[in-house]
PyMOL commands that place a pseudoatom at each C-alpha (Angstrom):
pseudoatom trace, name=CA, resn=UNK, resi=1, chain=A, elem=C, hetatm=0, pos=[-73.790, -163.582, 15.294]
pseudoatom trace, name=CA, resn=UNK, resi=2, chain=A, elem=C, hetatm=0, pos=[-70.263, -163.893, 16.647]
pseudoatom trace, name=CA, resn=UNK, resi=3, chain=A, elem=C, hetatm=0, pos=[-67.943, -166.510, 15.226]
pseudoatom trace, name=CA, resn=UNK, resi=4, chain=A, elem=C, hetatm=0, pos=[-67.300, -168.108, 18.610]
pseudoatom trace, name=CA, resn=UNK, resi=5, chain=A, elem=C, hetatm=0, pos=[-71.053, -168.715, 19.001]
pseudoatom trace, name=CA, resn=UNK, resi=6, chain=A, elem=C, hetatm=0, pos=[-71.100, -170.541, 15.667]
pseudoatom trace, name=CA, resn=UNK, resi=7, chain=A, elem=C, hetatm=0, pos=[-68.133, -172.699, 16.701]
pseudoatom trace, name=CA, resn=UNK, resi=8, chain=A, elem=C, hetatm=0, pos=[-69.807, -173.475, 20.026]
pseudoatom trace, name=CA, resn=UNK, resi=9, chain=A, elem=C, hetatm=0, pos=[-73.024, -174.565, 18.273]
pseudoatom trace, name=CA, resn=UNK, resi=10, chain=A, elem=C, hetatm=0, pos=[-71.049, -176.798, 15.903]
pseudoatom trace, name=CA, resn=UNK, resi=11, chain=A, elem=C, hetatm=0, pos=[-69.213, -178.366, 18.835]
pseudoatom trace, name=CA, resn=UNK, resi=12, chain=A, elem=C, hetatm=0, pos=[-72.539, -179.118, 20.533]
pseudoatom trace, name=CA, resn=UNK, resi=13, chain=A, elem=C, hetatm=0, pos=[-73.890, -180.717, 17.343]
pseudoatom trace, name=CA, resn=UNK, resi=14, chain=A, elem=C, hetatm=0, pos=[-70.809, -182.909, 17.028]
pseudoatom trace, name=CA, resn=UNK, resi=15, chain=A, elem=C, hetatm=0, pos=[-71.031, -184.039, 20.635]
pseudoatom trace, name=CA, resn=UNK, resi=16, chain=A, elem=C, hetatm=0, pos=[-74.476, -185.616, 20.154]
pseudoatom trace, name=CA, resn=UNK, resi=17, chain=A, elem=C, hetatm=0, pos=[-73.618, -187.494, 16.946]
pseudoatom trace, name=CA, resn=UNK, resi=18, chain=A, elem=C, hetatm=0, pos=[-72.719, -191.178, 16.933]
pseudoatom trace, name=CA, resn=UNK, resi=19, chain=A, elem=C, hetatm=0, pos=[-69.356, -192.406, 15.660]
pseudoatom trace, name=CA, resn=UNK, resi=20, chain=A, elem=C, hetatm=0, pos=[-68.055, -195.971, 15.969]
pseudoatom trace, name=CA, resn=UNK, resi=21, chain=A, elem=C, hetatm=0, pos=[-64.780, -196.447, 17.847]
pseudoatom trace, name=CA, resn=UNK, resi=22, chain=A, elem=C, hetatm=0, pos=[-61.628, -196.209, 15.727]
pseudoatom trace, name=CA, resn=UNK, resi=23, chain=A, elem=C, hetatm=0, pos=[-58.439, -198.194, 15.984]
pseudoatom trace, name=CA, resn=UNK, resi=24, chain=A, elem=C, hetatm=0, pos=[-55.807, -196.916, 18.410]
pseudoatom trace, name=CA, resn=UNK, resi=25, chain=A, elem=C, hetatm=0, pos=[-53.307, -195.725, 15.721]
pseudoatom trace, name=CA, resn=UNK, resi=26, chain=A, elem=C, hetatm=0, pos=[-56.002, -193.481, 14.188]
pseudoatom trace, name=CA, resn=UNK, resi=27, chain=A, elem=C, hetatm=0, pos=[-56.877, -192.012, 17.571]
pseudoatom trace, name=CA, resn=UNK, resi=28, chain=A, elem=C, hetatm=0, pos=[-53.214, -191.330, 18.342]
pseudoatom trace, name=CA, resn=UNK, resi=29, chain=A, elem=C, hetatm=0, pos=[-52.644, -189.740, 14.914]
pseudoatom trace, name=CA, resn=UNK, resi=30, chain=A, elem=C, hetatm=0, pos=[-55.738, -187.560, 15.312]
pseudoatom trace, name=CA, resn=UNK, resi=31, chain=A, elem=C, hetatm=0, pos=[-54.663, -186.405, 18.764]
pseudoatom trace, name=CA, resn=UNK, resi=32, chain=A, elem=C, hetatm=0, pos=[-51.134, -185.568, 17.642]
pseudoatom trace, name=CA, resn=UNK, resi=33, chain=A, elem=C, hetatm=0, pos=[-52.379, -183.812, 14.509]
pseudoatom trace, name=CA, resn=UNK, resi=34, chain=A, elem=C, hetatm=0, pos=[-54.835, -181.740, 16.513]
pseudoatom trace, name=CA, resn=UNK, resi=35, chain=A, elem=C, hetatm=0, pos=[-52.190, -180.735, 19.038]
pseudoatom trace, name=CA, resn=UNK, resi=36, chain=A, elem=C, hetatm=0, pos=[-49.728, -179.760, 16.300]
pseudoatom trace, name=CA, resn=UNK, resi=37, chain=A, elem=C, hetatm=0, pos=[-52.354, -177.654, 14.500]
pseudoatom trace, name=CA, resn=UNK, resi=38, chain=A, elem=C, hetatm=0, pos=[-53.345, -175.788, 17.644]
pseudoatom trace, name=CA, resn=UNK, resi=39, chain=A, elem=C, hetatm=0, pos=[-49.750, -175.204, 18.752]
pseudoatom trace, name=CA, resn=UNK, resi=40, chain=A, elem=C, hetatm=0, pos=[-48.663, -173.959, 15.325]
pseudoatom trace, name=CA, resn=UNK, resi=41, chain=A, elem=C, hetatm=0, pos=[-51.565, -171.523, 15.201]
pseudoatom trace, name=CA, resn=UNK, resi=42, chain=A, elem=C, hetatm=0, pos=[-50.989, -170.225, 18.724]
pseudoatom trace, name=CA, resn=UNK, resi=43, chain=A, elem=C, hetatm=0, pos=[-47.256, -169.705, 18.168]
pseudoatom trace, name=CA, resn=UNK, resi=44, chain=A, elem=C, hetatm=0, pos=[-47.947, -168.020, 14.842]
pseudoatom trace, name=CA, resn=UNK, resi=45, chain=A, elem=C, hetatm=0, pos=[-50.398, -165.665, 16.519]
pseudoatom trace, name=CA, resn=UNK, resi=46, chain=A, elem=C, hetatm=0, pos=[-47.813, -164.852, 19.169]
pseudoatom trace, name=CA, resn=UNK, resi=47, chain=A, elem=C, hetatm=0, pos=[-45.154, -164.161, 16.544]
pseudoatom trace, name=CA, resn=UNK, resi=48, chain=A, elem=C, hetatm=0, pos=[-47.337, -161.692, 14.644]
pseudoatom trace, name=CA, resn=UNK, resi=49, chain=A, elem=C, hetatm=0, pos=[-48.744, -160.129, 17.850]
pseudoatom trace, name=CA, resn=UNK, resi=50, chain=A, elem=C, hetatm=0, pos=[-52.299, -161.133, 16.983]
pseudoatom trace, name=CA, resn=UNK, resi=51, chain=A, elem=C, hetatm=0, pos=[-54.631, -162.340, 19.685]
pseudoatom trace, name=CA, resn=UNK, resi=52, chain=A, elem=C, hetatm=0, pos=[-57.909, -164.254, 19.633]
pseudoatom trace, name=CA, resn=UNK, resi=53, chain=A, elem=C, hetatm=0, pos=[-59.788, -166.309, 22.204]
pseudoatom trace, name=CA, resn=UNK, resi=54, chain=A, elem=C, hetatm=0, pos=[-58.303, -169.747, 22.842]
pseudoatom trace, name=CA, resn=UNK, resi=55, chain=A, elem=C, hetatm=0, pos=[-61.685, -171.424, 22.307]
pseudoatom trace, name=CA, resn=UNK, resi=56, chain=A, elem=C, hetatm=0, pos=[-61.620, -170.286, 18.667]
pseudoatom trace, name=CA, resn=UNK, resi=57, chain=A, elem=C, hetatm=0, pos=[-58.213, -171.846, 18.099]
pseudoatom trace, name=CA, resn=UNK, resi=58, chain=A, elem=C, hetatm=0, pos=[-59.343, -175.087, 19.741]
pseudoatom trace, name=CA, resn=UNK, resi=59, chain=A, elem=C, hetatm=0, pos=[-62.653, -175.363, 17.931]
pseudoatom trace, name=CA, resn=UNK, resi=60, chain=A, elem=C, hetatm=0, pos=[-61.274, -174.267, 14.562]
pseudoatom trace, name=CA, resn=UNK, resi=61, chain=A, elem=C, hetatm=0, pos=[-59.273, -177.485, 14.334]
pseudoatom trace, name=CA, resn=UNK, resi=62, chain=A, elem=C, hetatm=0, pos=[-61.895, -179.785, 15.878]
pseudoatom trace, name=CA, resn=UNK, resi=63, chain=A, elem=C, hetatm=0, pos=[-62.652, -181.361, 12.503]
pseudoatom trace, name=CA, resn=UNK, resi=64, chain=A, elem=C, hetatm=0, pos=[-59.277, -183.113, 12.795]
pseudoatom trace, name=CA, resn=UNK, resi=65, chain=A, elem=C, hetatm=0, pos=[-60.706, -185.082, 15.710]
pseudoatom trace, name=CA, resn=UNK, resi=66, chain=A, elem=C, hetatm=0, pos=[-64.068, -186.077, 14.231]
pseudoatom trace, name=CA, resn=UNK, resi=67, chain=A, elem=C, hetatm=0, pos=[-63.935, -186.252, 10.426]
pseudoatom trace, name=CA, resn=UNK, resi=68, chain=A, elem=C, hetatm=0, pos=[-62.953, -189.005, 8.004]
pseudoatom trace, name=CA, resn=UNK, resi=69, chain=A, elem=C, hetatm=0, pos=[-59.185, -189.740, 8.203]
pseudoatom trace, name=CA, resn=UNK, resi=70, chain=A, elem=C, hetatm=0, pos=[-58.394, -188.248, 4.765]
pseudoatom trace, name=CA, resn=UNK, resi=71, chain=A, elem=C, hetatm=0, pos=[-60.431, -185.134, 5.497]
pseudoatom trace, name=CA, resn=UNK, resi=72, chain=A, elem=C, hetatm=0, pos=[-58.770, -184.883, 8.904]
pseudoatom trace, name=CA, resn=UNK, resi=73, chain=A, elem=C, hetatm=0, pos=[-55.327, -185.105, 7.273]
pseudoatom trace, name=CA, resn=UNK, resi=74, chain=A, elem=C, hetatm=0, pos=[-56.214, -182.350, 4.821]
pseudoatom trace, name=CA, resn=UNK, resi=75, chain=A, elem=C, hetatm=0, pos=[-57.709, -180.245, 7.619]
pseudoatom trace, name=CA, resn=UNK, resi=76, chain=A, elem=C, hetatm=0, pos=[-54.520, -180.673, 9.642]
pseudoatom trace, name=CA, resn=UNK, resi=77, chain=A, elem=C, hetatm=0, pos=[-52.090, -179.905, 6.822]
pseudoatom trace, name=CA, resn=UNK, resi=78, chain=A, elem=C, hetatm=0, pos=[-53.909, -176.992, 5.171]
pseudoatom trace, name=CA, resn=UNK, resi=79, chain=A, elem=C, hetatm=0, pos=[-53.691, -174.474, 8.047]
pseudoatom trace, name=CA, resn=UNK, resi=80, chain=A, elem=C, hetatm=0, pos=[-50.122, -175.466, 8.855]
pseudoatom trace, name=CA, resn=UNK, resi=81, chain=A, elem=C, hetatm=0, pos=[-49.072, -174.925, 5.231]
pseudoatom trace, name=CA, resn=UNK, resi=82, chain=A, elem=C, hetatm=0, pos=[-50.910, -171.602, 5.026]
pseudoatom trace, name=CA, resn=UNK, resi=83, chain=A, elem=C, hetatm=0, pos=[-49.244, -170.411, 8.218]
pseudoatom trace, name=CA, resn=UNK, resi=84, chain=A, elem=C, hetatm=0, pos=[-45.833, -171.566, 6.966]
pseudoatom trace, name=CA, resn=UNK, resi=85, chain=A, elem=C, hetatm=0, pos=[-46.281, -169.608, 3.734]
pseudoatom trace, name=CA, resn=UNK, resi=86, chain=A, elem=C, hetatm=0, pos=[-47.617, -166.451, 5.447]
pseudoatom trace, name=CA, resn=UNK, resi=87, chain=A, elem=C, hetatm=0, pos=[-45.211, -166.368, 8.391]
pseudoatom trace, name=CA, resn=UNK, resi=88, chain=A, elem=C, hetatm=0, pos=[-42.526, -163.743, 8.291]
pseudoatom trace, name=CA, resn=UNK, resi=89, chain=A, elem=C, hetatm=0, pos=[-39.889, -163.639, 11.004]
pseudoatom trace, name=CA, resn=UNK, resi=90, chain=A, elem=C, hetatm=0, pos=[-39.895, -160.480, 13.099]
pseudoatom trace, name=CA, resn=UNK, resi=91, chain=A, elem=C, hetatm=0, pos=[-37.341, -157.909, 11.990]
pseudoatom trace, name=CA, resn=UNK, resi=92, chain=A, elem=C, hetatm=0, pos=[-34.048, -158.079, 13.867]
pseudoatom trace, name=CA, resn=UNK, resi=93, chain=A, elem=C, hetatm=0, pos=[-33.471, -155.557, 16.625]
pseudoatom trace, name=CA, resn=UNK, resi=94, chain=A, elem=C, hetatm=0, pos=[-30.866, -153.010, 15.547]
pseudoatom trace, name=CA, resn=UNK, resi=95, chain=A, elem=C, hetatm=0, pos=[-27.595, -153.267, 17.445]
pseudoatom trace, name=CA, resn=UNK, resi=96, chain=A, elem=C, hetatm=0, pos=[-27.794, -149.684, 18.785]
pseudoatom trace, name=CA, resn=UNK, resi=97, chain=A, elem=C, hetatm=0, pos=[-31.220, -150.275, 20.329]
pseudoatom trace, name=CA, resn=UNK, resi=98, chain=A, elem=C, hetatm=0, pos=[-29.988, -153.413, 22.048]
pseudoatom trace, name=CA, resn=UNK, resi=99, chain=A, elem=C, hetatm=0, pos=[-26.997, -151.504, 23.449]
pseudoatom trace, name=CA, resn=UNK, resi=100, chain=A, elem=C, hetatm=0, pos=[-29.228, -148.683, 24.731]
pseudoatom trace, name=CA, resn=UNK, resi=101, chain=A, elem=C, hetatm=0, pos=[-31.551, -151.177, 26.409]
pseudoatom trace, name=CA, resn=UNK, resi=102, chain=A, elem=C, hetatm=0, pos=[-28.592, -152.962, 28.007]
pseudoatom trace, name=CA, resn=UNK, resi=103, chain=A, elem=C, hetatm=0, pos=[-27.210, -149.652, 29.277]
pseudoatom trace, name=CA, resn=UNK, resi=104, chain=A, elem=C, hetatm=0, pos=[-30.569, -148.685, 30.781]
pseudoatom trace, name=CA, resn=UNK, resi=105, chain=A, elem=C, hetatm=0, pos=[-30.824, -152.069, 32.491]
pseudoatom trace, name=CA, resn=UNK, resi=106, chain=A, elem=C, hetatm=0, pos=[-27.280, -151.763, 33.853]
pseudoatom trace, name=CA, resn=UNK, resi=107, chain=A, elem=C, hetatm=0, pos=[-28.037, -148.296, 35.199]
pseudoatom trace, name=CA, resn=UNK, resi=108, chain=A, elem=C, hetatm=0, pos=[-31.241, -149.487, 36.872]
pseudoatom trace, name=CA, resn=UNK, resi=109, chain=A, elem=C, hetatm=0, pos=[-29.391, -152.396, 38.463]
pseudoatom trace, name=CA, resn=UNK, resi=110, chain=A, elem=C, hetatm=0, pos=[-26.609, -150.136, 39.711]
pseudoatom trace, name=CA, resn=UNK, resi=111, chain=A, elem=C, hetatm=0, pos=[-29.093, -147.695, 41.259]
pseudoatom trace, name=CA, resn=UNK, resi=112, chain=A, elem=C, hetatm=0, pos=[-30.919, -150.571, 42.917]
pseudoatom trace, name=CA, resn=UNK, resi=113, chain=A, elem=C, hetatm=0, pos=[-27.644, -151.847, 44.422]
pseudoatom trace, name=CA, resn=UNK, resi=114, chain=A, elem=C, hetatm=0, pos=[-26.879, -148.354, 45.712]
pseudoatom trace, name=CA, resn=UNK, resi=115, chain=A, elem=C, hetatm=0, pos=[-30.281, -148.124, 47.359]
pseudoatom trace, name=CA, resn=UNK, resi=116, chain=A, elem=C, hetatm=0, pos=[-29.879, -151.568, 48.909]
pseudoatom trace, name=CA, resn=UNK, resi=117, chain=A, elem=C, hetatm=0, pos=[-26.444, -150.598, 50.295]
pseudoatom trace, name=CA, resn=UNK, resi=118, chain=A, elem=C, hetatm=0, pos=[-27.806, -147.496, 52.058]
for i in range(1, 118): cmd.bond("trace and resi %d" % i, "trace and resi %d" % (i + 1))
show_as sticks, trace
zoom trace
């Protein structure tokens, strides 16, 4: 069974459970924590050129929204710390390659101007 199907089933199970209303500061903290977790994961995936469906990223961190506050805090911090440890910045572009790309772009722009002038 695919992982996204499992996450979808878990989301359905959570949606039918009963939870009493929390205080406003807890709801705000949960919302901010969830947003930070999802954004960090998405930007990390972009930086390492790895793609996955957005629903997986959203549902992976759903426990931040519905679990006990201490568990939600741990669930929010753990992936962010793992990503921070595993993230490696992309290697810098060598200067020669940047100059070649700039020259190609300048040449393309010049040829376009010539065509527009004719």
